[in-house]
C-alpha positions in Angstrom: -16.2 21.9 -0.9 -16.6 20.7 2.6 -13.5 20.7 4.8 -13.2 17.0 5.8 -11.3 17.9 9.0 -14.7 18.6 10.6 -16.4 15.5 11.8 -19.6 15.6 9.8 -22.0 13.2 8.3 -21.2 12.2 4.7 -24.2 10.9 2.9 -24.7 8.7 -0.1 -24.6 10.3 -3.5 -27.5 9.0 -5.6 -29.2 10.5 -8.7 -27.1 13.7 -8.4 -27.9 14.5 -4.7 -27.0 13.6 -1.2 -29.2 10.8 0.2 -29.3 10.0 3.9 -29.0 6.4 5.3 -30.5 4.9 8.3 -27.1 4.2 9.9 -23.8 6.0 10.0 -20.4 4.8 11.3 -17.3 6.8 12.3 -14.3 7.0 10.0 -11.0 7.2 11.8 -7.7 8.5 10.7 -5.2 5.5 10.3 -2.4 7.7 11.6 -3.9 9.5 14.6 -6.9 7.4 15.4 -9.1 10.5 15.5 -12.5 10.5 13.9 -12.7 12.5 10.7 -16.2 11.8 9.4 -19.4 9.9 9.9 -20.1 7.7 6.9 -23.5 6.6 5.6 -24.0 2.8 5.6 -26.2 1.8 2.7 -28.5 -1.1 3.0 -29.8 -3.3 0.1 -32.7 -1.0 -0.7 -30.5 2.1 -1.0 -28.1 0.1 -3.2 -30.9 -0.9 -5.4 -32.1 2.7 -5.6 -28.6 3.7 -6.8 -28.7 0.9 -9.5 -32.1 2.0 -10.7 -30.8 5.6 -10.8 -27.9 4.4 -12.9 -30.1 2.4 -15.2 -32.4 5.4 -15.8 -29.4 7.7 -16.4 -27.9 5.2 -18.9 -30.6 6.3 -21.3 -29.2 9.8 -21.1 -25.4 9.2 -21.1 -25.5 6.6 -23.8 -27.1 9.2 -26.1 -24.9 12.0 -25.2 -22.6 12.9 -28.1 -18.9 12.0 -27.6 -17.8 15.7 -27.6 -20.1 16.4 -24.7 -18.9 13.4 -22.7 -15.4 14.5 -23.4 -16.1 18.1 -22.3 -17.5 16.9 -18.9 -14.3 14.8 -18.3 -12.1 17.7 -19.3 -14.0 20.0 -16.9 -13.5 17.5 -14.0 -9.8 17.4 -14.8 -9.7 21.2 -14.8 -11.6 21.5 -11.5 -9.4 18.9 -9.8 -6.3 20.6 -11.1 -7.4 23.8 -9.4 -7.8 22.0 -6.1 -4.7 19.7 -5.9 -3.8 20.7 -2.4 -7.4 20.3 -1.0 -7.9 16.9 -2.8 -4.5 15.6 -1.6 -5.4 16.5 2.0 -8.5 14.4 1.7 -6.4 11.4 0.5 -3.8 11.9 3.3 -6.4 12.2 6.0 -8.4 9.1 5.2 -5.6 6.8 4.0 -2.5 8.1 5.8 -0.7 8.4 2.5 2.1 11.0 2.9 1.0 14.3 1.5 3.8 14.4 -1.1 2.6 11.1 -2.6 -1.0 12.2 -2.2 -0.4 15.2 -4.3 1.3 13.0 -6.9 -1.9 10.8 -6.9 -4.1 13.8 -7.5 -2.0 15.0 -10.4 -2.1 11.5 -11.9 -5.9 11.5 -11.4 -6.1 14.8 -13.4 -4.1 13.1 -16.2 -6.3 10.0 -16.1 -9.5 12.1 -16.6 -7.7 13.9 -19.4 -6.9 10.6 -21.1 -10.6 9.6 -20.6 -11.7 12.9 -22.3 -9.5 12.2 -25.2 -10.5 8.6 -25.6 -14.2 9.5 -25.6 -13.5 10.9 -29.1 -11.7 7.9 -30.4 -14.2 5.1 -29.9 -14.8 3.5 -33.2 -15.1 0.2 -35.2 -13.7 -0.9 -38.5 -14.9 -2.0 -41.9 -14.9 -5.8 -42.7 -13.9 -7.0 -46.3 -16.8 -9.3 -46.8 -15.8 -10.0 -50.4 -12.8 -11.9 -49.0 -15.2 -14.8 -48.9 -17.2 -15.9 -52.0 -20.4 -15.8 -49.8 -19.7 -12.2 -48.9 -19.7 -10.7 -52.4 -22.2 -8.0 -52.7 -22.2 -7.1 -48.9 -20.4 -4.5 -46.9 -20.0 -4.4 -43.2 -18.6 -2.5 -40.3 -18.4 -2.7 -36.5 -19.4 -0.1 -33.9 -18.8 -0.1 -30.2 -21.8 0.3 -28.0 -21.9 1.0 -24.2 -23.1 -1.9 -22.2 -25.1 -0.3 -19.4 -24.7 0.0 -15.7 -21.1 -0.5 -14.5 -20.6 -1.7 -10.9 -17.2 -0.3 -9.7 -15.7 -1.5 -6.4 -12.4 0.3 -5.6 -9.5 -0.2 -3.0 -8.1 2.1 -0.4 -4.5 2.5 -1.7 -5.2 4.9 -4.6 -8.6 6.1 -3.5 -8.8 8.9 -6.2 -6.9 7.6 -9.2 -8.2 4.0 -9.1 -11.7 5.5 -9.0 -10.8 7.5 -12.1 -9.7 4.4 -13.8 -13.2 3.0 -13.6 -15.3 6.1 -13.7 -13.3 7.9 -16.5 -13.6 5.1 -19.1 -17.2 4.4 -18.1 -18.3 7.9 -18.8 -16.1 8.2 -21.9 -17.9 5.2 -23.4 -21.4 6.3 -22.5 -22.1 4.0 -19.5 -23.4 4.9 -16.0 -21.8 3.8 -12.7 -22.6 2.7 -9.3 -19.4 3.1 -7.3 -18.6 1.4 -4.0 -15.4 2.9 -2.6 -13.3 1.1 0.0 -14.7 1.5 3.5 -11.6 3.3 4.8 -11.4 5.8 1.9 -14.9 7.0 0.9 -14.2 10.7 1.1 -12.1 10.8 -2.1 -15.0 9.2 -4.1 -17.5 11.5 -2.6 -15.2 14.5 -3.4 -15.0 13.4 -7.0 -18.7 12.9 -7.3 -19.2 16.6 -6.3 -16.8 17.6 -9.0 -18.7 15.7 -11.6 -21.9 17.4 -10.4 -20.2 20.7 -10.8 -18.9 19.8 -14.3 -22.4 19.1 -15.5 -22.6 15.3 -15.5 -26.3 14.3 -15.9 -27.8 13.2 -12.6 -27.7 9.5 -11.9 -24.8 8.7 -14.2 -22.4 8.5 -11.3 -23.7 7.2 -7.9 -21.5 6.6 -4.9 -22.8 4.1 -2.3 -20.8 3.7 0.9 -21.1 0.8 3.2 -19.9 -2.7 3.9 -18.9 -5.0 0.9 -21.1 -7.7 2.3 -24.1 -5.5 1.7 -23.3 -3.0 -1.1 -20.8 -5.1 -2.9 -23.0 -8.2 -2.9 -26.0 -6.3 -4.2 -24.0 -4.8 -7.0 -22.7 -8.2 -8.0 -26.0 -10.1 -8.0 -28.3 -7.3 -9.4 -29.3 -8.2 -13.0 -29.4 -4.5 -14.0 -25.6 -4.3 -13.5 -24.0 -5.2 -16.8 -20.3 -5.3 -15.6 -18.4 -5.4 -12.4 -14.9 -3.8 -12.3 -13.0 -4.6 -9.2 -9.6 -3.9 -7.7 -8.7 -5.7 -4.5 -7.8 -9.1 -3.0 -7.7 -12.3 -5.0 -10.1 -14.0 -2.6 -12.8 -11.4 -3.2 -12.1 -11.2 -6.9 -12.5 -14.9 -7.3 -15.8 -14.8 -5.3 -17.0 -12.0 -7.6 -16.1 -14.0 -10.7 -18.0 -17.0 -9.3 -21.1 -15.0 -8.5 -21.2 -12.7 -11.5 -22.7 -15.2 -13.9 -22.7 -13.8 -17.5 -21.8 -10.3 -16.3 -18.5 -8.9 -17.7 -15.8 -8.6 -15.1 -12.5 -6.8 -14.9 -10.5 -8.0 -11.9 -7.2 -6.3 -10.8 -6.0 -8.4 -7.9 -2.9 -9.3 -6.0 0.8 -9.3 -6.7 4.2 -9.9 -5.2 6.1 -8.0 -7.9 9.8 -8.8 -8.4 12.8 -7.2 -10.0 16.0 -9.0 -11.3 19.4 -7.4 -11.1 21.9 -8.9 -13.6 25.6 -8.9 -13.0 26.2 -5.8 -15.0 23.8 -3.7 -13.1 25.0 -0.2 -12.1 24.0 -0.5 -8.4 24.2 3.3 -7.6 21.8 3.9 -10.4 19.1 1.5 -9.2 19.0 1.7 -5.4 16.9 4.9 -5.4 14.4 3.3 -7.8 14.2 0.2 -5.7 13.5 2.4 -2.6 10.7 4.1 -4.5 9.3 0.8 -5.7 9.4 -0.9 -2.3 8.4 1.9 0.1 6.2 4.5 -1.6 2.7 4.6 -0.1 4.0 2.2 2.7 4.3 -0.5 0.1 0.5 -0.5 -0.3 0.7 -0.7 -4.1 -0.4 -3.6 -6.2 2.9 -3.5 -8.1 5.0 -2.6 -5.0 8.5 -4.0 -5.3 8.4 -7.0 -2.9 11.0 -9.3 -4.2 14.6 -8.5 -5.5 16.8 -11.2 -7.0 20.3 -9.8 -7.3 23.2 -11.6 -9.1 25.9 -12.7 -6.8 28.4 -10.3 -8.4 26.4 -7.3 -7.2 24.4 -8.7 -4.3 26.6 -7.6 -1.4 27.0 -4.1 -2.6 23.3 -3.7 -3.4 22.0 -5.0 -0.1 24.3 -2.7 1.9 23.2 0.3 0.0 19.5 -0.6 0.0 19.5 -1.1 3.7 21.3 2.1 4.4 18.9 4.0 2.1 15.9 2.4 3.9 17.2 3.6 7.3 17.3 7.2 6.1 13.6 7.4 5.2 11.6 9.6 7.5 8.5 8.2 9.2 5.7 10.3 10.7 2.6 12.4 10.2 1.2 12.0 6.6 0.4 15.8 6.5 4.1 16.6 7.0 5.7 17.2 3.6 8.9 15.6 4.9 7.3 12.3 5.7 8.1 9.4 3.5 6.5 6.5 5.5 3.4 6.8 7.6 0.9 4.4 9.1 -0.5 1.3 7.3 -4.2 1.4 6.6 -5.1 -0.3 9.9 -3.6 -1.7 13.0 -4.8 -5.2 11.8 -2.6 -4.8 8.7 0.3 -3.6 10.8 0.1 -6.6 13.1 -0.2 -9.0 10.1 2.9 -7.5 8.5 4.8 -7.8 11.8 3.8 -11.4 12.1 5.1 -12.2 8.6 8.4 -10.5 9.5 8.7 -12.5 12.7 8.0 -15.8 10.8 10.8 -14.9 8.3 13.2 -14.2 11.3 12.3 -17.6 12.9 13.2 -19.3 9.6 16.8 -17.9 9.4 16.0 -14.8 7.4 18.0 -11.7 8.4 16.5 -8.2 8.8 19.0 -5.6 7.7 16.7 -2.6 8.2 13.4 -1.9 9.9 11.3 -4.8 11.0 9.8 -2.9 14.0 7.4 -0.2 14.8 8.4 3.5 15.5 5.5 5.4 17.1 3.0 2.9 15.6 4.5 3.1 12.1 6.2 0.0 10.6 9.7 1.1 9.6 10.8 0.4 6.0 12.1 -3.2 6.1 14.8 -5.0 4.1 15.1 -8.8 4.7 17.7 -11.2 3.1 18.1 -15.0 3.0 14.4 -15.5 2.7 12.9 -19.0 2.0 10.7 -18.6 -1.1 7.9 -20.4 0.7 7.7 -17.8 3.5 4.7 -15.4 3.5 6.9 -12.3 2.9 8.0 -13.9 -0.3 5.2 -15.9 -1.7 2.2 -13.9 -0.6 1.3 -10.2 -1.0 2.8 -8.3 1.9 1.2 -4.9 1.1 3.5 -3.2 3.6 7.0 -1.4 3.5 8.8 -4.8 3.3 11.2 -6.0 0.6 13.2 -9.2 0.4 16.5 -9.5 -1.4 17.9 -12.9 -2.4 21.1 -13.9 -4.2 21.0 -15.7 -7.6 23.7 -17.0 -10.0 22.0 -16.0 -13.2 19.0 -14.3 -14.7 17.5 -17.7 -15.7 17.6 -18.8 -12.0 16.0 -15.5 -11.0 13.2 -16.0 -13.6 12.4 -19.3 -12.1 11.9 -17.7 -8.7 9.8 -14.9 -10.1 7.5 -17.3 -12.0 7.1 -19.6 -8.9 4.3 -17.5 -7.7 0.4 -17.6 -7.8 0.7 -14.0 -9.0 1.8 -12.4 -12.3 1.1 -8.7 -12.6 4.4 -6.9 -13.5 8.1 -7.7 -13.2 11.3 -5.8 -13.9 14.8 -6.8 -15.0 18.0 -4.6 -15.0 20.5 -5.8 -17.6 22.8 -4.4 -20.3 22.6 -7.7 -22.2 20.1 -7.5 -25.0 19.8 -11.3 -25.2 19.1 -11.5 -21.5 16.5 -8.8 -21.7 14.7 -10.5 -24.6 14.8 -13.8 -22.9 13.4 -12.3 -19.7 10.6 -10.4 -21.5 9.5 -13.7 -23.1 10.0 -16.0 -20.1 8.5 -14.0 -17.3 4.9 -15.0 -16.6 3.4 -11.6 -16.0 1.2 -9.0 -17.6 4.0 -6.6 -18.2 7.8 -6.6 -18.2 9.8 -3.6 -17.4 13.4 -3.6 -18.9 15.8 -1.6 -16.9 13.2 -0.4 -14.5 11.3 -1.6 -11.4 7.9 -3.4 -11.7 6.2 -0.5 -9.9 6.3 1.6 -13.1 2.9 2.6 -14.4 1.5 5.4 -16.5 -2.3 5.7 -16.7 -2.8 5.1 -20.5 -0.9 1.9 -20.7 -2.6 -1.5 -20.7 -2.5 -2.7 -17.0 -3.4 -6.1 -15.7 -2.0 -9.5 -15.0 -2.2 -13.3 -15.3 -2.7 -16.1 -12.8 -4.3 -14.7 -9.6 -3.4 -11.2 -10.5 -6.6 -10.9 -12.4 -8.4 -10.7 -15.7 -9.0 -8.0 -18.2 -7.0 -4.7 -18.6 -7.2 -1.2 -17.3 -5.6 1.9 -18.9 -8.3 4.1 -20.5 -8.3 2.8 -24.0 -8.3 -0.8 -22.8 -10.9 -0.2 -20.2 -13.2 1.4 -22.8 -12.9 -1.8 -24.8 -13.9 -3.8 -21.7 -16.9 -1.5 -21.1 -18.3 -1.7 -24.6 -19.7 -4.4 -26.8 -18.7 -4.9 -30.5 -21.7 -4.7 -32.8 -21.6 -5.8 -36.4 -23.7 -4.1 -39.1 -23.9 -5.9 -42.5 -25.5 -4.3 -45.7 -26.7 -6.5 -48.5 -26.3 -4.4 -51.6 -28.3 -6.9 -53.7 -28.2 -7.0 -57.5 -26.8 -4.0 -59.2 
């Protein structure tokens, strides 16, 4: 594997080989600002070449037996498991994710490919009891799941290796080919994985990585008729635009969130503070299900905010390659300035910053804000930064009203020892998943994952992604007269 510390040209990966582009642009470290690579910028023609490569390779991968597809995915998982430290360094360099969290992502990616390998062997249909209808007597039928073709995958910067796996893994497991456009800031992780698939024996052309601007590469993927499905993780604005342009293509869209947790009056505060710190501040809050809003019952509010603010102040900021760093740089200076602007807006509207709220050597400190008007950006929009708000409520029901008063609905959590309150919350919260006695940031890679409202459509999680990436086909036999 190439050492990404060296500033070198990174080419496109099309039809199993490196392909040069006419233009390259520097990739800079979000933390140090130093150049770490020169990245190929694909044009429309190169993107179309990648799509053609994927279309040709679909004839190969769709006919590959399930056990062979599974073996390739298992091999990738094994190769990646041997190179955890190296892969984690790639992630940390290009995204400024602290190395401890980067290693955690690599290990999750290994697990995701293992789940995909297992799922490749479990794709099946069912028999249909046709004789349940008088007109069906004498017939038998069954369903099969068939791969749909070329999958266009557009991935974000925040989990540049594992969220690639959530698209590439199920696509290969189900016999599809892929054209992958990684986030512009984090292409190295995707190219790294492409090399592993080549080493693992994936047929050429099944996985193609096309780097470049979304306005060129992404647009070409969306409008090309040879692409059967677009799977996207990113902002609601882009996701909605994809949905509008995709026509009859299948789409899976994992979009925004301002995830919340509710603390009931019986919550054991000392047991939840650390979880809330993890939920709010891991990966600098750049997580779709990052804990952004906390609604604490008035009986526990004062104790909780004091302990949370103190815990936030203890988190160490600095170099993402330092194993002691918990918080490093946001993905760009533009994002840092935006987050600071939202914090300032909150302060000007009587909110109180109990911790953080400012820069330390260019890094936004972990920030805790209280007394926040629900209409302020730090509450009602997706902050995607190490910022969490805490507001006081008088009941779980009141808190649910605040949680639901959102354009998003990805995941939510509620801490309570009252079974009735837990059941009520699980039913009333307008989200894709409810975590009882846990933060909304909980995710394991085989669970169904997705939301409602502007949080998206469809579900990820390997089994569920396979269902999205296959079509159900019905076969009916007429046995005739016997």
